[in-house]
C-alpha positions, 0 to 999 in steps of 0.5 A: 500500500502507498502512503494514502492507503491505495494499492501500490502499482506493480512493476511490469515484471512483478507477479500478481496474486490470484486475487489481483489477477482475477480482478485485472482479468475479470475472471473469478479465482474459481475460473482461474483454478479450473483453467489451471487444471485444464492447462488452459491458463497455468500460473507463472509460479506456484509457491511450493509450500503454500500452493498459492498461485501467482500470475505474470502481467503478460498473461492478462492478454491471454486471460482476457481472450479466454474470458471473451471466448467463454462469453461467446460460449466457445467450448474450453477445448476449442479455446485452448486451440485458439489461444495457441494460434497466431493472431491472424489464424486465431481470428479465422478460428473465431470467425469459423466458430461463430459461423457454426454458432449461427448455423446451429442457432438457425437449426434450433430456430427451425426446430422450435418452429417445427415444435410449435407447429406440431403442438398447434396441430395437436391442439386443433386435432380434436376440433378440425376435420382431418384431411384423409391421407394416402401414403406413397413410399419406397425403401432401398438398401445398399451394401456400399463400397467398403463393408464386407457384409450388408447389415442394414435392413429397411421396410416401407409399407402402407402403415409401417416405415422402418430402418435398422442398422446392424453391428457386430458379427450377428448384426445383419440378422439382428436388423432383419429380425427387428424389421420382421418383428414390426411387419406384423403391424401392417396387418393390424386394425390400428384405427382404435389402437394405441399406436405408440403402445403397439409399436413399442410392444412390437419392438420389445418383442424384437428385443426379447428375441435378440436377447434369447438368441444371445443366450445360446452358447455360440451367441455373439455378445457384441451384436445388435442394431439400431431401430427407427420406425414410423407407424401410421393410422390416418393422420397420426404417426407413431415414431420409435427410435433407438440408436443413431439412425435418423428420421427427418420430415420435409415441410414447407419451412424446411427439413427437420431431424425429428430423432436424436442420436443415441451416440457417444459423440452426440452426448459430447456435443450436447455437453459442449465438449465436442463440436459437430465438425470434431464429431465427424472424425472422432475415433469413437463416432460409431459408439452407441449409448442405446441400441437393440442389443439384447444385453441392456434394457431397451429404452427407445424414444417415443413420440406421436406426430400429426401428418399433413398432405405434402410432407415427405418423411425420410428414415435412414441409417448413418451410412447416408447421413455420414457422407451426404450433407443435410442440405443435399438431402433436403434438395433431393427430397424436395426435387424428387418426383416421388419416393422411389426416385428419392431413395435411388438418388440418395443412395447414388449420392452416398456411393458417389461420396465413397459409401464407406458404410452400408446404406439404408433409407425409406422415403414416404410422401403424404398426399390427400386422398 
Protein backbone atom coordinates (compact mmCIF):
# COMPACT_ATOMS: atom_id res chain seq x y z
CA UNK A 1 0.00 0.00 0.00
CA UNK A 2 1.21 3.56 -0.61
CA UNK A 3 1.09 6.33 1.94
CA UNK A 4 -2.54 7.15 1.08
CA UNK A 5 -3.70 3.59 1.67
CA UNK A 6 -4.10 2.72 -2.04
CA UNK A 7 -2.75 -0.44 -3.65
CA UNK A 8 0.73 0.19 -4.97
CA UNK A 9 1.12 -0.27 -8.73
CA UNK A 10 3.07 -3.37 -9.65
CA UNK A 11 6.15 -3.37 -11.85
CA UNK A 12 5.89 -4.97 -15.28
CA UNK A 13 7.97 -7.88 -14.08
CA UNK A 14 6.16 -8.36 -10.75
CA UNK A 15 3.87 -11.31 -10.20
CA UNK A 16 0.24 -10.89 -9.21
CA UNK A 17 -1.63 -12.89 -6.61
CA UNK A 18 -4.58 -14.89 -7.90
CA UNK A 19 -6.93 -12.31 -6.36
CA UNK A 20 -5.23 -9.36 -8.06
CA UNK A 21 -5.02 -11.25 -11.36
CA UNK A 22 -8.71 -12.19 -11.10
CA UNK A 23 -9.68 -8.54 -10.68
CA UNK A 24 -7.46 -7.42 -13.54
CA UNK A 25 -8.63 -10.14 -15.93
CA UNK A 26 -12.28 -10.14 -14.80
CA UNK A 27 -12.11 -13.87 -14.24
CA UNK A 28 -13.07 -15.37 -10.90
CA UNK A 29 -10.44 -17.19 -8.81
CA UNK A 30 -12.59 -20.31 -9.23
CA UNK A 31 -12.40 -19.99 -13.02
CA UNK A 32 -8.64 -19.41 -12.86
CA UNK A 33 -8.19 -22.58 -10.81
CA UNK A 34 -10.26 -24.53 -13.36
CA UNK A 35 -8.25 -23.14 -16.28
CA UNK A 36 -5.07 -24.06 -14.47
CA UNK A 37 -6.27 -27.65 -14.02
CA UNK A 38 -7.14 -27.84 -17.71
CA UNK A 39 -3.77 -26.44 -18.75
CA UNK A 40 -5.51 -23.50 -20.40
CA UNK A 41 -4.08 -20.75 -18.22
CA UNK A 42 -1.43 -22.09 -15.81
CA UNK A 43 0.02 -19.60 -13.30
CA UNK A 44 3.53 -18.27 -13.80
CA UNK A 45 4.52 -19.53 -10.35
CA UNK A 46 3.07 -21.74 -7.63
CA UNK A 47 4.53 -21.43 -4.15
CA UNK A 48 5.84 -24.92 -3.27
CA UNK A 49 4.92 -24.50 0.40
CA UNK A 50 1.59 -22.65 0.41
CA UNK A 51 0.35 -23.65 -3.04
CA UNK A 52 -0.55 -20.00 -3.76
CA UNK A 53 -0.79 -19.20 -7.45
CA UNK A 54 0.89 -16.13 -8.92
CA UNK A 55 0.44 -14.76 -12.43
CA UNK A 56 2.56 -12.54 -14.64
CA UNK A 57 1.06 -9.30 -16.01
CA UNK A 58 1.92 -10.57 -19.50
CA UNK A 59 -0.70 -13.31 -19.01
CA UNK A 60 -3.52 -10.77 -18.82
CA UNK A 61 -3.95 -10.65 -22.60
CA UNK A 62 -4.48 -14.40 -22.81
CA UNK A 63 -6.77 -14.35 -19.76
CA UNK A 64 -8.97 -11.65 -21.28
CA UNK A 65 -9.12 -13.57 -24.55
CA UNK A 66 -10.24 -16.65 -22.63
CA UNK A 67 -12.91 -14.60 -20.86
CA UNK A 68 -14.23 -13.19 -24.13
CA UNK A 69 -14.30 -16.58 -25.82
CA UNK A 70 -16.16 -18.07 -22.86
CA UNK A 71 -18.73 -15.28 -23.18
CA UNK A 72 -19.19 -16.40 -26.78
CA UNK A 73 -19.94 -19.87 -25.44
CA UNK A 74 -16.88 -21.47 -27.02
CA UNK A 75 -16.02 -24.90 -25.54
CA UNK A 76 -12.86 -24.99 -23.44
CA UNK A 77 -11.17 -27.47 -25.78
CA UNK A 78 -11.57 -25.10 -28.69
CA UNK A 79 -10.47 -22.09 -26.61
CA UNK A 80 -7.21 -23.89 -25.89
CA UNK A 81 -6.65 -24.32 -29.63
CA UNK A 82 -7.44 -20.68 -30.41
CA UNK A 83 -5.09 -19.40 -27.70
CA UNK A 84 -2.19 -21.30 -29.27
CA UNK A 85 -2.71 -19.71 -32.70
CA UNK A 86 -1.12 -16.63 -34.19
CA UNK A 87 -3.47 -13.62 -34.22
CA UNK A 88 -4.49 -13.98 -37.89
CA UNK A 89 -5.18 -17.69 -37.53
CA UNK A 90 -7.00 -17.11 -34.23
CA UNK A 91 -9.23 -14.54 -35.92
CA UNK A 92 -10.14 -17.06 -38.62
CA UNK A 93 -10.85 -19.71 -35.99
CA UNK A 94 -13.17 -17.39 -34.04
CA UNK A 95 -14.97 -16.41 -37.26
CA UNK A 96 -15.44 -20.08 -38.18
CA UNK A 97 -16.75 -20.86 -34.71
CA UNK A 98 -19.25 -18.04 -34.82
CA UNK A 99 -20.44 -19.08 -38.26
CA UNK A 100 -21.14 -22.51 -36.81
CA UNK A 101 -22.97 -20.96 -33.84
CA UNK A 102 -25.18 -19.01 -36.23
CA UNK A 103 -25.87 -22.15 -38.26
CA UNK A 104 -26.71 -24.09 -35.09
CA UNK A 105 -28.94 -21.25 -33.91
CA UNK A 106 -30.76 -21.28 -37.23
CA UNK A 107 -31.23 -25.03 -36.92
CA UNK A 108 -32.61 -24.66 -33.40
CA UNK A 109 -34.90 -21.86 -34.59
CA UNK A 110 -36.23 -24.17 -37.29
CA UNK A 111 -36.69 -26.94 -34.73
CA UNK A 112 -38.58 -24.56 -32.46
CA UNK A 113 -40.84 -23.65 -35.39
CA UNK A 114 -41.40 -27.36 -36.02
CA UNK A 115 -42.30 -27.99 -32.37
CA UNK A 116 -44.68 -25.00 -32.26
CA UNK A 117 -46.38 -26.26 -35.41
CA UNK A 118 -46.59 -29.80 -34.02
CA UNK A 119 -48.10 -28.63 -30.73
CA UNK A 120 -50.62 -26.43 -32.54
CA UNK A 121 -51.63 -29.42 -34.64
CA UNK A 122 -52.27 -31.47 -31.51
CA UNK A 123 -54.29 -28.62 -30.04
CA UNK A 124 -56.60 -28.48 -33.06
CA UNK A 125 -56.69 -32.22 -33.78
CA UNK A 126 -59.96 -32.71 -31.87
CA UNK A 127 -61.79 -29.77 -33.44
CA UNK A 128 -60.55 -29.70 -37.03
CA UNK A 129 -61.71 -32.37 -39.52
CA UNK A 130 -58.76 -34.43 -40.74
CA UNK A 131 -57.85 -34.44 -44.41
CA UNK A 132 -57.82 -38.11 -45.46
CA UNK A 133 -54.30 -39.17 -46.35
CA UNK A 134 -52.72 -41.73 -48.56
CA UNK A 135 -49.02 -42.56 -48.41
CA UNK A 136 -46.61 -43.25 -51.25
CA UNK A 137 -43.43 -44.97 -50.11
CA UNK A 138 -40.20 -46.67 -51.16
CA UNK A 139 -37.34 -48.41 -49.38
CA UNK A 140 -33.85 -49.25 -50.62
CA UNK A 141 -30.61 -50.51 -49.09
CA UNK A 142 -27.10 -50.81 -50.46
CA UNK A 143 -24.00 -52.61 -49.19
CA UNK A 144 -21.80 -49.63 -50.03
CA UNK A 145 -18.29 -49.79 -51.40
CA UNK A 146 -16.23 -50.83 -48.37
CA UNK A 147 -18.13 -53.10 -45.95
CA UNK A 148 -17.63 -56.86 -46.50
CA UNK A 149 -21.20 -57.61 -45.35
CA UNK A 150 -24.60 -55.96 -45.71
CA UNK A 151 -26.17 -55.36 -42.28
CA UNK A 152 -28.77 -52.66 -42.97
CA UNK A 153 -32.46 -53.50 -43.33
CA UNK A 154 -35.39 -51.35 -44.42
CA UNK A 155 -39.14 -51.67 -44.93
CA UNK A 156 -41.81 -49.44 -46.43
CA UNK A 157 -45.49 -50.38 -46.44
CA UNK A 158 -48.95 -48.80 -46.26
CA UNK A 159 -48.71 -48.41 -42.47
CA UNK A 160 -45.12 -49.03 -41.44
CA UNK A 161 -41.80 -47.43 -42.31
CA UNK A 162 -38.62 -48.73 -40.64
CA UNK A 163 -34.84 -48.90 -40.91
CA UNK A 164 -32.33 -50.85 -38.83
CA UNK A 165 -28.54 -50.77 -38.87
CA UNK A 166 -26.83 -53.90 -37.61
CA UNK A 167 -23.42 -54.07 -35.97
CA UNK A 168 -21.21 -56.91 -34.86
CA UNK A 169 -20.90 -60.38 -36.42
CA UNK A 170 -24.63 -61.06 -35.96
CA UNK A 171 -25.77 -57.51 -36.70
CA UNK A 172 -27.32 -58.24 -40.07
CA UNK A 173 -29.58 -60.88 -38.57
CA UNK A 174 -30.47 -58.57 -35.67
CA UNK A 175 -31.52 -55.80 -38.08
CA UNK A 176 -33.62 -58.13 -40.24
CA UNK A 177 -35.26 -59.69 -37.19
CA UNK A 178 -36.15 -56.25 -35.79
CA UNK A 179 -37.83 -55.24 -39.04
CA UNK A 180 -39.65 -58.59 -39.27
CA UNK A 181 -40.97 -58.16 -35.73
CA UNK A 182 -42.60 -54.87 -36.76
CA UNK A 183 -44.05 -56.05 -40.07
CA UNK A 184 -46.98 -57.73 -38.33
CA UNK A 185 -48.30 -54.25 -37.58
CA UNK A 186 -49.13 -53.87 -41.27
CA UNK A 187 -51.99 -56.39 -40.86
CA UNK A 188 -53.49 -54.98 -37.66
CA UNK A 189 -56.53 -52.75 -37.43
CA UNK A 190 -54.93 -49.67 -35.93
CA UNK A 191 -57.84 -47.24 -36.13
CA UNK A 192 -58.68 -47.61 -32.44
CA UNK A 193 -55.29 -48.84 -31.25
CA UNK A 194 -52.73 -47.06 -29.12
CA UNK A 195 -50.20 -46.51 -31.91
CA UNK A 196 -47.25 -45.85 -29.65
CA UNK A 197 -48.09 -48.82 -27.47
CA UNK A 198 -48.45 -51.17 -30.44
CA UNK A 199 -45.17 -50.03 -31.95
CA UNK A 200 -43.29 -50.20 -28.67
CA UNK A 201 -44.59 -53.69 -27.87
CA UNK A 202 -43.54 -54.99 -31.30
CA UNK A 203 -40.05 -53.52 -30.79
CA UNK A 204 -39.86 -55.10 -27.34
CA UNK A 205 -40.65 -58.46 -28.92
CA UNK A 206 -37.70 -57.95 -31.27
CA UNK A 207 -35.50 -57.06 -28.32
CA UNK A 208 -36.56 -60.12 -26.36
CA UNK A 209 -35.98 -62.35 -29.38
CA UNK A 210 -32.47 -60.99 -29.82
CA UNK A 211 -31.79 -61.41 -26.12
CA UNK A 212 -32.91 -65.05 -26.28
CA UNK A 213 -30.71 -65.59 -29.32
CA UNK A 214 -27.74 -64.19 -27.42
CA UNK A 215 -28.40 -66.66 -24.63
CA UNK A 216 -27.36 -69.50 -26.95
CA UNK A 217 -23.82 -70.83 -26.24
CA UNK A 218 -22.40 -69.57 -29.53
CA UNK A 219 -24.12 -66.19 -29.43
CA UNK A 220 -22.01 -63.14 -30.13
CA UNK A 221 -22.23 -60.62 -27.29
CA UNK A 222 -21.33 -57.54 -29.30
CA UNK A 223 -24.08 -57.74 -31.93
CA UNK A 224 -27.20 -55.61 -32.17
CA UNK A 225 -28.86 -52.93 -34.25
CA UNK A 226 -30.39 -49.50 -34.30
CA UNK A 227 -34.11 -49.17 -34.99
CA UNK A 228 -36.13 -46.21 -36.24
CA UNK A 229 -39.75 -46.71 -37.26
CA UNK A 230 -42.95 -44.80 -38.09
CA UNK A 231 -46.38 -46.42 -37.74
CA UNK A 232 -49.34 -44.65 -39.39
CA UNK A 233 -53.05 -44.61 -38.69
CA UNK A 234 -54.90 -41.88 -40.59
CA UNK A 235 -53.02 -38.65 -39.95
CA UNK A 236 -51.27 -39.91 -36.83
CA UNK A 237 -47.69 -41.17 -36.91
CA UNK A 238 -46.09 -43.01 -34.02
CA UNK A 239 -42.30 -42.68 -34.00
CA UNK A 240 -39.96 -45.13 -32.24
CA UNK A 241 -36.23 -44.56 -32.21
CA UNK A 242 -33.13 -46.08 -30.64
CA UNK A 243 -29.54 -45.67 -31.87
CA UNK A 244 -28.05 -43.34 -34.45
CA UNK A 245 -30.21 -44.00 -37.49
CA UNK A 246 -32.42 -40.96 -38.12
CA UNK A 247 -35.87 -39.74 -39.11
CA UNK A 248 -36.49 -36.45 -40.92
CA UNK A 249 -39.59 -34.63 -42.11
CA UNK A 250 -39.66 -32.20 -45.05
CA UNK A 251 -42.24 -29.46 -44.63
CA UNK A 252 -42.79 -26.08 -46.23
CA UNK A 253 -40.49 -24.48 -43.66
CA UNK A 254 -37.60 -26.89 -44.24
CA UNK A 255 -36.09 -30.25 -43.37
CA UNK A 256 -36.20 -31.25 -39.70
CA UNK A 257 -34.42 -34.07 -37.91
CA UNK A 258 -37.06 -35.50 -35.57
CA UNK A 259 -34.84 -38.02 -33.79
CA UNK A 260 -31.85 -37.52 -31.51
CA UNK A 261 -28.77 -39.73 -31.90
CA UNK A 262 -28.07 -42.08 -29.00
CA UNK A 263 -24.31 -42.00 -29.54
CA UNK A 264 -21.22 -41.08 -27.56
CA UNK A 265 -20.26 -38.21 -29.85
CA UNK A 266 -23.78 -36.73 -29.72
CA UNK A 267 -23.64 -36.78 -25.91
CA UNK A 268 -20.29 -34.95 -26.05
CA UNK A 269 -21.79 -32.38 -28.43
CA UNK A 270 -24.76 -31.92 -26.10
CA UNK A 271 -22.35 -31.30 -23.21
CA UNK A 272 -20.32 -28.76 -25.22
CA UNK A 273 -17.20 -30.92 -25.09
CA UNK A 274 -17.16 -31.62 -28.83
CA UNK A 275 -18.14 -29.69 -31.93
CA UNK A 276 -20.16 -31.20 -34.80
CA UNK A 277 -17.06 -30.87 -37.02
CA UNK A 278 -14.91 -32.73 -34.49
CA UNK A 279 -17.58 -35.41 -34.11
CA UNK A 280 -17.38 -36.29 -37.81
CA UNK A 281 -13.81 -37.56 -37.39
CA UNK A 282 -13.95 -38.71 -33.76
CA UNK A 283 -12.45 -42.20 -33.35
CA UNK A 284 -15.48 -43.31 -31.31
CA UNK A 285 -18.16 -41.80 -33.54
CA UNK A 286 -19.76 -45.24 -34.09
CA UNK A 287 -20.12 -45.99 -30.36
CA UNK A 288 -23.78 -46.20 -29.37
CA UNK A 289 -25.19 -45.41 -25.94
CA UNK A 290 -28.52 -47.09 -26.71
CA UNK A 291 -29.47 -49.79 -29.19
CA UNK A 292 -31.41 -53.02 -29.60
CA UNK A 293 -28.70 -55.38 -28.37
CA UNK A 294 -30.42 -57.79 -26.01
CA UNK A 295 -27.80 -57.13 -23.33
CA UNK A 296 -29.19 -53.91 -21.86
CA UNK A 297 -32.64 -52.58 -21.06
CA UNK A 298 -34.47 -51.48 -24.21
CA UNK A 299 -35.24 -47.76 -23.86
CA UNK A 300 -36.45 -46.25 -27.15
CA UNK A 301 -37.59 -42.67 -27.67
CA UNK A 302 -41.30 -42.45 -28.48
CA UNK A 303 -43.40 -39.59 -29.83
CA UNK A 304 -46.66 -39.03 -31.66
CA UNK A 305 -46.76 -36.80 -34.75
CA UNK A 306 -49.58 -35.34 -36.82
CA UNK A 307 -49.01 -35.68 -40.58
CA UNK A 308 -50.40 -33.45 -43.31
CA UNK A 309 -50.55 -33.60 -47.11
CA UNK A 310 -47.37 -32.65 -48.94
CA UNK A 311 -44.96 -33.76 -46.23
CA UNK A 312 -42.15 -36.15 -47.00
CA UNK A 313 -40.54 -38.37 -44.38
CA UNK A 314 -37.07 -39.91 -44.54
CA UNK A 315 -35.78 -42.73 -42.34
CA UNK A 316 -32.14 -43.60 -42.92
CA UNK A 317 -29.06 -45.23 -41.42
CA UNK A 318 -25.84 -43.33 -40.72
CA UNK A 319 -24.38 -44.72 -43.92
CA UNK A 320 -26.32 -41.93 -45.63
CA UNK A 321 -26.05 -39.06 -43.14
CA UNK A 322 -22.36 -39.74 -42.54
CA UNK A 323 -21.44 -38.81 -46.11
CA UNK A 324 -24.33 -36.78 -47.59
CA UNK A 325 -24.90 -33.30 -46.07
CA UNK A 326 -28.34 -32.33 -44.76
CA UNK A 327 -28.62 -29.56 -47.38
CA UNK A 328 -28.16 -32.11 -50.15
CA UNK A 329 -30.69 -34.47 -48.58
CA UNK A 330 -33.20 -31.62 -48.43
CA UNK A 331 -32.57 -30.76 -52.08
CA UNK A 332 -33.13 -34.36 -53.17
CA UNK A 333 -36.31 -34.79 -51.11
CA UNK A 334 -37.67 -31.51 -52.46
CA UNK A 335 -36.89 -32.14 -56.13
CA UNK A 336 -37.68 -35.87 -56.45
CA UNK A 337 -40.83 -36.81 -58.38
CA UNK A 338 -41.64 -39.39 -55.74
CA UNK A 339 -40.26 -41.65 -53.02
CA UNK A 340 -38.77 -44.20 -55.43
CA UNK A 341 -36.69 -41.58 -57.23
CA UNK A 342 -35.67 -40.04 -53.89
CA UNK A 343 -34.27 -43.25 -52.36
CA UNK A 344 -32.40 -44.12 -55.55
CA UNK A 345 -30.86 -40.65 -55.76
CA UNK A 346 -29.85 -40.62 -52.09
CA UNK A 347 -28.08 -43.96 -52.36
CA UNK A 348 -26.41 -42.84 -55.59
CA UNK A 349 -25.04 -39.81 -53.78
CA UNK A 350 -23.81 -41.96 -50.88
CA UNK A 351 -21.95 -44.20 -53.34
CA UNK A 352 -20.59 -41.15 -55.12
CA UNK A 353 -19.21 -39.97 -51.75
CA UNK A 354 -17.41 -43.29 -51.25
CA UNK A 355 -20.12 -45.21 -49.35
CA UNK A 356 -17.80 -46.43 -46.56
CA UNK A 357 -20.79 -47.97 -44.74
CA UNK A 358 -23.96 -49.84 -45.62
CA UNK A 359 -26.81 -47.52 -46.58
CA UNK A 360 -30.49 -47.91 -45.85
CA UNK A 361 -33.24 -45.40 -46.47
CA UNK A 362 -37.02 -45.12 -46.65
CA UNK A 363 -38.93 -42.18 -48.11
CA UNK A 364 -42.67 -41.63 -47.76
CA UNK A 365 -44.89 -38.87 -49.12
CA UNK A 366 -48.22 -37.89 -47.61
CA UNK A 367 -50.89 -36.98 -50.15
CA UNK A 368 -54.56 -36.08 -49.87
CA UNK A 369 -56.86 -38.98 -50.59
